DRENDO-1510 file (C-alpha; in Angstrom, 1 decimal, always signed):
<recs>
REC; n; res; u; v; w
REC; 1; MET; +115.3; -1.7; +56.3 .
REC; 2; ARG; +118.7; -0.4; +57.4 .
REC; 3; ASN; +119.2; +3.2; +56.4 .
REC; 4; ALA; +122.5; +4.9; +55.4 .
REC; 5; ARG; +123.4; +7.6; +57.8 .
REC; 6; ARG; +122.4; +11.0; +56.5 .
REC; 7; PRO; +124.9; +13.9; +56.4 .
REC; 8; ARG; +124.7; +16.3; +59.3 .
REC; 9; PRO; +122.5; +19.2; +57.9 .
REC; 10; ALA; +123.0; +22.8; +58.6 .
REC; 11; VAL; +120.6; +24.0; +61.3 .
REC; 12; PRO; +118.3; +25.6; +61.9 .
REC; 13; ALA; +116.6; +25.3; +58.5 .
REC; 14; ALA; +113.7; +23.7; +56.9 .
REC; 15; ALA; +114.6; +20.1; +56.4 .
REC; 16; LEU; +113.4; +19.6; +52.8 .
REC; 17; PRO; +113.9; +21.6; +49.7 .
REC; 18; THR; +110.7; +23.2; +48.3 .
REC; 19; ALA; +109.1; +21.5; +45.4 .
REC; 20; ALA; +110.6; +24.0; +43.0 .
REC; 21; LEU; +114.1; +23.5; +44.3 .
REC; 22; ALA; +113.6; +19.7; +44.3 .
REC; 23; ALA; +112.7; +19.8; +40.6 .
REC; 24; ALA; +115.7; +21.9; +39.8 .
REC; 25; LEU; +118.0; +19.4; +41.6 .
REC; 26; LEU; +116.5; +16.2; +40.1 .
REC; 27; ALA; +119.3; +15.4; +37.7 .
REC; 28; GLY; +122.0; +15.2; +40.4 .
REC; 29; CYS; +121.0; +12.5; +42.9 .
REC; 30; ALA; +122.3; +9.1; +43.4 .
REC; 31; ASP; +120.4; +5.9; +42.3 .
REC; 32; PRO; +118.6; +4.6; +45.4 .
REC; 33; GLY; +117.1; +1.7; +43.4 .
REC; 34; GLY; +120.3; +0.3; +42.0 .
REC; 35; GLY; +120.2; -0.2; +38.2 .
REC; 36; GLY; +119.7; +2.1; +35.3 .
REC; 37; ALA; +117.3; +2.7; +32.5 .
REC; 38; ALA; +117.7; -0.8; +31.2 .
REC; 39; ALA; +116.6; -2.4; +34.4 .
REC; 40; GLY; +113.5; -4.4; +33.4 .
REC; 41; GLY; +113.5; -2.8; +29.9 .
REC; 42; GLU; +111.5; +0.3; +28.9 .
REC; 43; PRO; +108.1; +0.4; +30.6 .
REC; 44; ALA; +104.9; +0.6; +28.7 .
REC; 45; LEU; +103.2; +3.9; +28.7 .
REC; 46; GLY; +99.8; +4.9; +29.7 .
REC; 47; THR; +97.9; +7.8; +28.2 .
REC; 48; VAL; +100.2; +10.3; +26.4 .
REC; 49; GLU; +98.4; +13.7; +26.8 .
REC; 50; LEU; +98.8; +16.4; +24.1 .
REC; 51; ASN; +100.8; +19.3; +25.4 .
REC; 52; PRO; +99.5; +19.2; +29.0 .
REC; 53; ALA; +100.0; +22.2; +31.3 .
REC; 54; THR; +102.7; +21.5; +33.8 .
REC; 55; ALA; +100.3; +22.4; +36.6 .
REC; 56; SER; +98.0; +19.5; +35.6 .
REC; 57; ILE; +100.8; +16.8; +35.6 .
REC; 58; SER; +100.4; +14.3; +38.4 .
REC; 59; LEU; +103.2; +11.8; +39.1 .
REC; 60; PRO; +103.2; +8.9; +41.5 .
REC; 61; MET; +106.0; +10.3; +43.7 .
REC; 62; ASP; +103.8; +13.5; +44.3 .
REC; 63; ALA; +102.0; +11.4; +47.0 .
REC; 64; TYR; +105.2; +11.2; +49.0 .
REC; 65; THR; +106.4; +14.8; +48.4 .
REC; 66; ASP; +105.5; +17.8; +50.6 .
REC; 67; SER; +103.9; +20.7; +48.8 .
REC; 68; GLU; +105.6; +24.1; +49.3 .
REC; 69; ALA; +103.0; +25.0; +51.9 .
REC; 70; GLU; +103.7; +21.8; +53.8 .
REC; 71; ALA; +107.4; +22.2; +53.6 .
REC; 72; VAL; +107.1; +25.7; +55.0 .
REC; 73; ARG; +104.8; +24.6; +57.8 .
REC; 74; MET; +107.2; +21.8; +58.8 .
REC; 75; GLY; +110.1; +24.2; +58.7 .
REC; 76; ARG; +108.3; +26.4; +61.1 .
REC; 77; VAL; +107.6; +23.5; +63.4 .
REC; 78; GLN; +111.2; +22.5; +63.3 .
REC; 79; GLU; +112.2; +26.0; +64.3 .
REC; 80; GLY; +109.7; +25.9; +67.1 .
REC; 81; LEU; +111.4; +22.7; +68.4 .
REC; 82; VAL; +114.8; +24.4; +68.3 .
REC; 83; SER; +113.3; +27.3; +70.3 .
REC; 84; ARG; +111.9; +24.9; +72.9 .
REC; 85; CYS; +115.2; +23.1; +73.2 .
REC; 86; MET; +117.1; +26.4; +73.6 .
REC; 87; ALA; +114.7; +27.5; +76.3 .
REC; 88; ARG; +115.6; +24.4; +78.4 .
REC; 89; TYR; +119.0; +26.0; +78.8 .
REC; 90; GLY; +117.7; +29.4; +79.5 .
REC; 91; PHE; +118.1; +31.0; +76.1 .
REC; 92; ALA; +115.3; +32.9; +74.3 .
REC; 93; TYR; +115.8; +32.0; +70.7 .
REC; 94; GLU; +113.7; +32.7; +67.6 .
REC; 95; GLY; +115.3; +31.6; +64.4 .
REC; 96; PRO; +114.5; +32.7; +60.9 .
REC; 97; ARG; +111.0; +31.5; +60.0 .
REC; 98; PRO; +110.7; +29.7; +56.6 .
REC; 99; SER; +108.2; +31.5; +54.4 .
REC; 100; ALA; +106.2; +30.7; +51.3 .
REC; 101; GLY; +106.4; +32.6; +48.0 .
REC; 102; PRO; +104.5; +35.8; +47.4 .
REC; 103; ALA; +100.7; +35.5; +47.0 .
REC; 104; GLY; +99.8; +34.7; +43.4 .
REC; 105; ALA; +103.1; +32.9; +42.7 .
REC; 106; ALA; +102.7; +29.5; +41.0 .
REC; 107; SER; +104.4; +27.8; +43.9 .
REC; 108; GLU; +102.4; +24.7; +43.7 .
REC; 109; ASP; +103.1; +24.0; +40.0 .
REC; 110; ARG; +105.7; +21.6; +41.3 .
REC; 111; HIS; +106.6; +20.3; +37.8 .
REC; 112; ARG; +106.8; +23.8; +36.2 .
REC; 113; TYR; +110.4; +23.4; +35.0 .
REC; 114; LEU; +110.8; +19.6; +35.1 .
REC; 115; PHE; +111.0; +19.4; +31.3 .
REC; 116; GLY; +112.3; +23.0; +30.8 .
REC; 117; LEU; +110.2; +26.0; +30.2 .
REC; 118; ALA; +106.8; +25.0; +28.9 .
REC; 119; ASP; +104.3; +27.9; +29.3 .
REC; 120; PRO; +103.9; +29.9; +26.1 .
REC; 121; ALA; +102.4; +32.9; +27.8 .
REC; 122; TYR; +105.2; +33.1; +30.4 .
REC; 123; ALA; +107.9; +32.6; +27.7 .
REC; 124; ALA; +106.5; +35.5; +25.6 .
REC; 125; ALA; +106.3; +37.8; +28.7 .
REC; 126; HIS; +109.4; +36.8; +30.7 .
REC; 127; GLY; +111.7; +34.5; +28.7 .
REC; 128; TYR; +113.7; +32.4; +31.1 .
REC; 129; ASP; +113.5; +34.7; +34.0 .
REC; 130; LYS; +112.1; +32.4; +36.7 .
REC; 131; GLY; +112.2; +35.3; +39.2 .
REC; 132; ALA; +109.2; +36.9; +37.4 .
REC; 133; ALA; +107.0; +34.0; +38.6 .
REC; 134; THR; +107.9; +34.5; +42.2 .
REC; 135; GLY; +108.4; +38.2; +42.5 .
REC; 136; MET; +112.0; +37.6; +43.7 .
REC; 137; THR; +115.0; +39.2; +42.2 .
REC; 138; GLY; +117.0; +36.7; +40.2 .
REC; 139; GLY; +114.6; +34.0; +41.2 .
REC; 140; LYS; +116.0; +33.7; +44.7 .
REC; 141; ARG; +114.3; +34.3; +48.0 .
REC; 142; GLU; +116.2; +36.4; +50.5 .
REC; 143; LYS; +117.3; +34.2; +53.4 .
REC; 144; PRO; +116.8; +35.8; +56.8 .
REC; 145; ALA; +119.9; +36.3; +58.8 .
REC; 146; ALA; +120.3; +33.8; +61.7 .
REC; 147; PRO; +120.4; +35.5; +65.1 .
REC; 148; GLN; +123.7; +36.1; +66.8 .
REC; 149; LEU; +124.6; +33.6; +69.5 .
REC; 150; SER; +126.7; +34.0; +72.6 .
REC; 151; ASP; +129.4; +31.3; +73.1 .
REC; 152; SER; +127.2; +29.4; +75.5 .
REC; 153; ALA; +124.2; +29.6; +73.2 .
REC; 154; TYR; +126.3; +28.5; +70.3 .
REC; 155; ALA; +127.4; +25.4; +72.2 .
REC; 156; VAL; +123.8; +24.6; +73.0 .
REC; 157; MET; +122.6; +25.2; +69.4 .
REC; 158; HIS; +125.4; +23.2; +67.7 .
REC; 159; GLY; +126.6; +20.7; +70.3 .
REC; 160; GLU; +130.2; +22.0; +70.1 .
REC; 161; ARG; +132.2; +24.9; +71.4 .
REC; 162; ARG; +132.7; +27.8; +69.0 .
REC; 163; GLY; +136.0; +27.4; +67.2 .
REC; 164; ALA; +136.8; +24.1; +69.0 .
REC; 165; ALA; +138.5; +21.3; +67.1 .
REC; 166; PRO; +137.1; +18.1; +68.8 .
REC; 167; ALA; +139.2; +14.9; +68.8 .
REC; 168; GLY; +138.3; +12.8; +65.8 .
REC; 169; GLY; +137.4; +15.9; +63.8 .
REC; 170; ARG; +133.7; +16.3; +64.7 .
REC; 171; ALA; +131.6; +16.7; +67.8 .
REC; 172; PRO; +129.5; +13.6; +68.8 .
REC; 173; ASP; +126.2; +13.4; +66.9 .
REC; 174; ALA; +123.5; +10.9; +66.3 .
REC; 175; ALA; +121.4; +9.9; +63.2 .
REC; 176; THR; +118.2; +9.3; +65.1 .
REC; 177; GLU; +116.7; +10.5; +68.4 .
REC; 178; GLU; +116.7; +7.0; +69.6 .
REC; 179; GLU; +120.4; +6.8; +69.0 .
REC; 180; ALA; +120.9; +10.2; +70.6 .
REC; 181; ALA; +119.6; +8.9; +73.9 .
REC; 182; GLY; +122.8; +6.9; +74.3 .
REC; 183; THR; +125.2; +9.5; +72.7 .
REC; 184; ASP; +127.1; +11.9; +75.0 .
REC; 185; SER; +127.9; +15.3; +73.5 .
REC; 186; GLY; +130.6; +15.9; +76.1 .
REC; 187; ILE; +129.3; +19.4; +76.7 .
REC; 188; GLU; +127.5; +20.9; +79.6 .
REC; 189; VAL; +125.9; +24.4; +79.8 .
REC; 190; GLY; +124.3; +25.6; +83.0 .
REC; 191; GLY; +124.8; +22.2; +84.6 .
REC; 192; ARG; +122.8; +20.4; +81.9 .
REC; 193; ARG; +124.1; +18.1; +79.3 .
REC; 194; VAL; +123.7; +19.4; +75.7 .
REC; 195; PRO; +122.1; +17.0; +73.3 .
REC; 196; ALA; +124.3; +15.3; +70.7 .
REC; 197; GLY; +124.5; +17.7; +67.8 .
REC; 198; GLY; +122.9; +20.5; +69.8 .
REC; 199; CYS; +119.4; +21.8; +69.6 .
REC; 200; GLY; +119.4; +22.1; +65.9 .
REC; 201; ARG; +120.0; +18.4; +65.4 .
REC; 202; GLU; +117.7; +17.5; +68.2 .
REC; 203; ALA; +114.8; +19.4; +66.5 .
REC; 204; TYR; +115.6; +17.7; +63.2 .
REC; 205; ARG; +115.7; +14.2; +64.8 .
REC; 206; LYS; +112.5; +14.6; +66.7 .
REC; 207; LEU; +110.6; +15.6; +63.6 .
REC; 208; TYR; +112.3; +13.5; +60.9 .
REC; 209; ALA; +114.3; +10.7; +62.6 .
REC; 210; PRO; +112.8; +9.7; +65.9 .
REC; 211; THR; +113.6; +6.0; +65.8 .
REC; 212; LYS; +116.2; +3.7; +64.2 .
REC; 213; ASP; +113.7; +2.5; +61.6 .
REC; 214; SER; +113.1; +6.1; +60.3 .
REC; 215; VAL; +113.2; +6.2; +56.5 .
REC; 216; ASP; +115.8; +8.7; +55.3 .
REC; 217; LEU; +114.1; +12.0; +54.6 .
REC; 218; LEU; +115.6; +12.2; +51.1 .
REC; 219; PHE; +114.7; +8.6; +50.1 .
REC; 220; THR; +111.6; +9.6; +48.1 .
REC; 221; PHE; +113.5; +12.5; +46.5 .
REC; 222; GLY; +116.1; +10.0; +45.4 .
REC; 223; LEU; +113.5; +7.8; +43.8 .
REC; 224; ALA; +112.0; +10.7; +41.9 .
REC; 225; SER; +115.5; +11.7; +40.8 .
REC; 226; GLU; +116.3; +8.2; +39.6 .
REC; 227; ALA; +113.0; +8.0; +37.6 .
REC; 228; HIS; +113.9; +11.3; +35.9 .
REC; 229; ASP; +117.4; +10.1; +35.2 .
REC; 230; ARG; +116.1; +6.9; +33.6 .
REC; 231; SER; +113.5; +8.8; +31.6 .
REC; 232; LYS; +116.3; +10.9; +30.1 .
REC; 233; ARG; +117.9; +7.7; +28.7 .
REC; 234; ASP; +114.6; +6.3; +27.4 .
REC; 235; SER; +114.4; +5.9; +23.6 .
REC; 236; ARG; +111.1; +7.6; +23.4 .
REC; 237; VAL; +112.3; +10.7; +25.3 .
REC; 238; ALA; +115.5; +10.6; +23.2 .
REC; 239; GLY; +113.4; +10.6; +20.1 .
REC; 240; VAL; +111.2; +13.5; +21.1 .
REC; 241; LEU; +114.3; +15.5; +22.2 .
REC; 242; ALA; +115.9; +14.9; +18.8 .
REC; 243; LYS; +112.7; +16.3; +17.1 .
REC; 244; TRP; +112.7; +19.3; +19.5 .
REC; 245; SER; +116.3; +20.0; +18.7 .
REC; 246; ALA; +115.7; +19.8; +15.0 .
REC; 247; CYS; +112.8; +22.3; +15.4 .
REC; 248; MET; +115.1; +24.6; +17.3 .
REC; 249; ASP; +117.7; +24.4; +14.5 .
REC; 250; LYS; +115.0; +25.5; +12.0 .
REC; 251; SER; +114.2; +28.4; +14.3 .
REC; 252; GLY; +117.8; +29.6; +14.2 .
REC; 253; TYR; +119.0; +28.1; +17.5 .
REC; 254; ASN; +121.5; +25.5; +16.3 .
REC; 255; GLY; +123.2; +22.8; +18.4 .
REC; 256; ILE; +120.8; +22.9; +21.4 .
REC; 257; LYS; +120.3; +19.2; +22.4 .
REC; 258; SER; +118.4; +19.6; +25.6 .
REC; 259; PRO; +115.9; +22.1; +27.1 .
REC; 260; TYR; +118.2; +22.4; +30.1 .
REC; 261; ASP; +121.0; +23.7; +27.9 .
REC; 262; VAL; +119.2; +26.6; +26.2 .
REC; 263; VAL; +120.2; +29.4; +28.6 .
REC; 264; ASP; +123.9; +28.5; +28.7 .
REC; 265; GLY; +124.1; +27.4; +25.1 .
REC; 266; LEU; +122.8; +30.8; +23.9 .
REC; 267; GLY; +124.7; +32.9; +26.5 .
REC; 268; LEU; +121.6; +34.2; +28.1 .
REC; 269; GLN; +122.8; +33.9; +31.7 .
REC; 270; ASP; +123.0; +37.6; +32.3 .
REC; 271; ASP; +119.8; +38.6; +30.6 .
REC; 272; LYS; +117.2; +35.8; +31.0 .
REC; 273; GLY; +114.3; +38.2; +30.6 .
REC; 274; GLY; +115.6; +40.3; +27.8 .
REC; 275; ALA; +114.4; +40.5; +24.2 .
REC; 276; LYS; +116.9; +37.8; +23.0 .
REC; 277; ALA; +115.8; +35.5; +25.8 .
REC; 278; VAL; +112.1; +36.1; +25.1 .
REC; 279; ALA; +112.6; +35.2; +21.4 .
REC; 280; ALA; +114.5; +32.0; +22.3 .
REC; 281; ALA; +112.0; +31.0; +25.0 .
REC; 282; THR; +109.1; +31.6; +22.6 .
REC; 283; ALA; +110.7; +29.3; +20.0 .
REC; 284; ASP; +111.7; +26.8; +22.6 .
REC; 285; VAL; +108.1; +26.4; +23.9 .
REC; 286; ALA; +106.7; +26.4; +20.4 .
REC; 287; CYS; +109.0; +23.6; +19.4 .
REC; 288; LYS; +108.0; +21.6; +22.6 .
REC; 289; ARG; +104.4; +22.0; +21.6 .
REC; 290; GLU; +105.0; +21.0; +18.0 .
REC; 291; VAL; +106.6; +17.7; +19.0 .
REC; 292; ASN; +104.5; +17.2; +22.2 .
REC; 293; LEU; +107.7; +17.0; +24.3 .
REC; 294; VAL; +106.0; +17.6; +27.6 .
REC; 295; GLY; +103.2; +15.0; +27.0 .
REC; 296; VAL; +105.7; +12.3; +25.9 .
REC; 297; TRP; +108.2; +13.0; +28.6 .
REC; 298; ALA; +105.6; +13.2; +31.4 .
REC; 299; ALA; +104.2; +9.8; +30.3 .
REC; 300; VAL; +107.6; +8.2; +30.3 .
REC; 301; GLU; +108.5; +9.8; +33.7 .
REC; 302; LYS; +105.3; +8.5; +35.2 .
REC; 303; ALA; +106.0; +5.0; +33.9 .
REC; 304; TYR; +109.5; +4.9; +35.6 .
REC; 305; GLN; +108.1; +6.3; +38.8 .
REC; 306; GLU; +105.4; +3.7; +38.8 .
REC; 307; ARG; +108.0; +1.0; +38.5 .
REC; 308; LEU; +110.1; +2.4; +41.3 .
REC; 309; VAL; +107.0; +2.8; +43.6 .
REC; 310; GLU; +106.3; -0.9; +43.0 .
REC; 311; GLU; +109.9; -1.9; +43.6 .
REC; 312; HIS; +110.0; +0.0; +46.9 .
REC; 313; ALA; +106.4; -0.4; +48.1 .
REC; 314; GLN; +107.3; -1.6; +51.6 .
REC; 315; THR; +109.7; +1.2; +52.3 .
REC; 316; LEU; +107.4; +3.8; +50.8 .
REC; 317; ALA; +104.5; +2.5; +53.0 .
REC; 318; LEU; +106.7; +3.0; +56.0 .
REC; 319; TYR; +107.7; +6.4; +54.8 .
REC; 320; ARG; +104.1; +7.4; +54.4 .
REC; 321; GLN; +103.2; +6.3; +57.9 .
REC; 322; GLN; +106.1; +8.2; +59.3 .
REC; 323; ARG; +105.2; +11.3; +57.3 .
REC; 324; ASP; +101.6; +11.1; +58.6 .
REC; 325; ALA; +103.1; +10.9; +62.1 .
REC; 326; ARG; +105.2; +14.0; +61.5 .
REC; 327; PHE; +102.1; +15.9; +60.4 .
REC; 328; GLU; +100.3; +14.8; +63.5 .
REC; 329; LEU; +103.2; +15.9; +65.7 .
REC; 330; ALA; +103.3; +19.2; +63.8 .
REC; 331; ALA; +99.6; +19.7; +64.5 .
REC; 332; ASP; +100.1; +19.0; +68.2 .
REC; 333; LEU; +103.0; +21.5; +68.4 .
REC; 334; SER; +101.3; +24.2; +66.4 .
</recs>
């Protein structure tokens, strides 16, 4: 398989979004499988559970997705690789270390908000304030500041001179470590050639793209996104959403067509945990349970994921092998 070149990520940083972030972004990714909801018709469903807790939902793509703990661990390994690279040029460097959520946070409930808020106890206590689940203000974790770099250290880190405008618009880079071996950054520091893209990119490539057959890190995220997009167009999900919307109308919340639209539709952006938000969230979850929205949608989502897993079995097998190799490398470097 020939992979599209990935965009040059900001570095240093954990390479993958956490599971919670991935769920929040699911609706916005491109179709890696080509084809929409009608491709092959609507799949048959397996068991449709009655109001399952989101923590109990298991989807096929979970097997290819890092947990939050795994993502944090790999982010720390990536930062360690950056530090080792910088040390080759005489720079002591320790970047911001990725960290997990506070103890007790439901960080591994990876499908917590996949179908909107679904926990009645949480809705009654906190409304739509996701930050209450993590202990973080506004639901956002503070990002540690990156260390200040001298001009020489900057060049080593980024593979380009600070403030420089290289010919062609960008400094030389490489998609994989194999490709980087033949790519000249054009920069020397202390008599040593700086790797293409700098130490930040080298660390990423060593961990996630060592060879030309490396499967793009976001490939599986794209498949999960496509399954979710197809599920939203499925007639069975459309039907249960219509029932949920009618229930919300009866509860006094008119015109809300999707669980993703409640906060904006009701103007709750500035007070997601206030009394008004708690009342709306309580009605929202009650309506989901009345029509079994989570049970139906999860079954449909699973069916589309199963189809995509079958369609991309060869690439996913390679991805899993490479993911196992990453974990082995991480263990060796830890």
